[in-house]
N, C-alpha and C positions, 0 to 999 in steps of 0.2 A: 636929670630928675624931672618928674612931673611937676607941673605948677598947680599947687593946691589953693592958691590965694584968692581965686575968684568964685569958687562954688564948693558944694559939699559932695561932689560926684564920688570921691574915693574915701569918704568918711563913713566908718561904721561905728555903731555904739554897742559895745558889750553891755548887756542889760544889767550887769552888776553895777555899772556906773551910776544909774539912777534907780537902784533897787529900793532906795528910800527917798522920800521927799519930806523935808522938815521932820526927819526922824521917824516917819511913818512908812510902812511898807507900801510900795506902789505896785499895783497889779501889772502883769505883763501886757495885757491889752491896752492899758493906759500909757505904758511906755511906748508901745508901737504907735499909738495915735499921736503922742507928743512928737515922736520922730517924724512922722508923716507931715505934720503941720509945719515942720521946719525944713522940709525938703531933704531930710536924711533918708536915704534909700536902702540902707543896709543895717542889720543888727546881728549880734551873736548872742543868742539866748542861753540862759542856764536851765538845766533840766528841771530843777525844783520849781522854777517859775512857770515853765511849760506845764508841768504836772498840775500845779495849782489852778491854772486856767483851763486846762484840758488840751491835749494834743490836737484834736480836731478843730477846736476853736482857734488856736494859734495858727495852724496850717491854713485855715480859711482866711484869717486876717492877713497873713503874709501874701497870699495869692490875690486877695481883693485889692490890696494896696500896691501890688506889683513890686513888693520888697524882695531883696536878696538877703542871704545870710553870708557872713564872712567866716563862720565856723559854728560849731555846736559844742557847748560846754556842759559836761565834760565826761569822758570815759577815763578808764585807768583804775587806780587803787587796787593793784593786782596782788600784792603780798598778803599772805594769811598764814595761820599756824597749823591748819589742817585741811584735809581734802574738802570738807564741807565749805570752808571759807573760800578756797580757791574756786570751787564750783559757783558759789554765790557771786563772786567777782566776774566770772566768765558769763553767767547768765545776765547780770546787770549790764555788762558791756555789749552784749548782743542786743539788749533792749535799746541801748543808746544808739547803736547803729540803725536799728529799725526806725527810731524816732527821727534821727537825722535824715534818713532817706525820705520819710514823709514830709519833712520840712524843706527838702531839696537843699540841704546844707552842702557846702563844698568839701567839708572834712569834719571829723570828730576830733577835738583836741583832747590829748591824753595827759592827765596829771597822774603819774604812774604809781604813786604811793611810796611809803617808806617802811619803817619798822612796824609790824603789826601791833596795834594797840597804842602807838605813840600819839596819834591824833586825839585819842581819848584821854591821854595823860599818863598811860602806863604801858610802856613798851614791853612786849612779850619776850623779847630777846635783844641782843646787841649785835647780831650778825648781819651787817649791812651787805656783805657779799651774798648771803643767802637771799636777802630781799631783792638785790639786783638780778640774781638768777631767776627768781620768780617773775620779775618784771619782764625779762627777756622771754621766758616761756609763755607768759600771759599775752604779750603782744603777738608772738608767733601764732598762738591759737586764735586770737581775735582777728588777726590779719586774714586768715583763711575765710572767716565768715564775712569780713568786710569786703573782700574781693568779690564774693558772690553777690553782695549788695551794691557793688561798684561805689563804695564809700571810702575815700582815702582816710588814713589815720595820721594825725600830726602830733608827734611827741613834743611836749613842751618842757624843756629843761628849766628847772626852778633854781633860784639862788641857793647856794649851799646852806644858808640858814634854815632851809626847809628839808634838809636831807633826812632828818629823823622821822618827821611826821607826815610830810606831804609828797615829797618826791626825792628818790635816791638817784635820779638822773639830774645832774646839776650843771653840766656844761653842754654847749652845743656839740662839742667834740664827742662826748659820751652818747648823745642822742644820735649823731650821725654814724657812730660805730654800730649802734643797734640797727639803724637803717641799712647799712652796708651788709651786715650779717644776715638780716632777715629778708632783704629785698635787693640782692646784689645786681639785679638787672635794671634797677632804677625805673620801675614800671609806672611810677606815679601813685602806687597804692600806699606808700609809706613815706612820710617826710617829717618836717619839723615846723613848729610854731615858734617864731623868734619874738620874745617879749623883752623890750628894752629894759624893763624893771629888773628882770632876772639876769640879763646877759651883759649889760653895759660895762661892767667892771672887768670882763674877761679879756686878758691880753691877746688871746688867740681868736677873738671874735671875727675880725675882718677875714682872716685866713679861713676860718671854718664856714663863714657865709659863702665864700668863694668855693669851698669844697662842696657845699650843699648844692649850689647851682640851681637853676630854675626848677628842675624836677623835684627837688626836695623842699623848696621853700613854699609852704602851703598857707602860712598865716603870719601876719606881722601886727604885734600889739604895742601900743604906746601909752605912756603915762610919764611920771617923773619921780625921781628919788630925792626926797627932801632931806635937808640937813638943818637941824637934827630930825630924825624920824622918831616919832613917839610911840609907834606901834608897828612892828615889822610886817604884820599882815594887813592891817586896816588903816594905814596912814600913807597911802600912795598920794603923790602929788599930781596936780593938773600940769599938763605939758607947759614948760616954760617957767615953772616955779621951783625947779630943782637943778640938779647938776648933770643930767644926762644930755649929751650932745645928740639929740634925736635926728636932726637932718643928716648928720654924718653917717649914722647907722642906716637910716633909710636909703642914703646914697649907695651904701655897700649892697643892700638888698636889691635895690632897683638895677644896679649894675649887672646883676645876674639875670635880669629879665623879669623879676617879679613886678606884676602890674595889677595886683589886687588891692584890697581895701587896707587902709590904716585903721586898725580897730582900737578905739579908746576903751581901756579897761582900768577903772579906778575904784579901789576899795577905800572908803574914807568915812569911818564912823564919826570922827570928831569934827569934820569940816563939810565936805560936799554932800554927804548924806543928811546933814542938818539943814541944808539950804533948800529952797524951792527947786524942784526938778527942772523947771523952766530956766532958771538961772544957770544951773549946771550944764544943761544942753547948749544954751546960748554961748557959754564960755568954751565948751568943747568945740563948737563951730569956729569961734574966733581964734582959738589957739591952734586948731588944725590948719587954719589958713595962714597963720603967722609964724608958728615956731616948729611945726612938724615938717 
């Protein structure tokens, strides 16, 4: 395993981690500047933050500071109830690819979606098999456009608690089954994002990481699972504050040849988003060096 204890070379900040500072929205240019001041050389921005600041502005800032991206959040959300909805998802995913290419991201992370309408509180149906079929078809169509742009796609399996509303792909095994079906030649165009928050519990995790191999491992996300967790979406823990054996999982990933960034992604309405963003970033650095 690589030694993270001496510097921030392989630390990336998912910009959701300091989306807010003292409860107030923090603009993406300010997030970038704060990272630069601390020697953090990589980020993974969210599309809504990029749109708010302007794609050209963020692209220029990234280039000016010589920053890299560890991913681009996010594409996906494929299922819909009609042709118009499926087309809207297709068009939005193509825009995500174009934006990622402009920012020189290494991949677009896919949160694939669940039952249509469930995220808004009213699922249109209960047919999760249909949703998964639409996910497969949506990724297949997106993959052709992504190949033309030379932009890899990283399927991120989400914890089963999100199966209804955010992602009906819930294990690394499911994600890799899709990869094998749609990209059997392991071309590098389609792979996975392994987020310890979503996958730490899976008894097949080590074996599936080995199955993925270097070609499929496109992104690695870290945070921690708190006990108790007060909000299953927005109460992620800082690394070292919960029950996930992060170094063990990183060891499995790096054993396959992964040598990219460890991307810190924390949603925390009641804790870290209430603190000054400087404190959150400084803690990310310290924990990345000590417990990741």
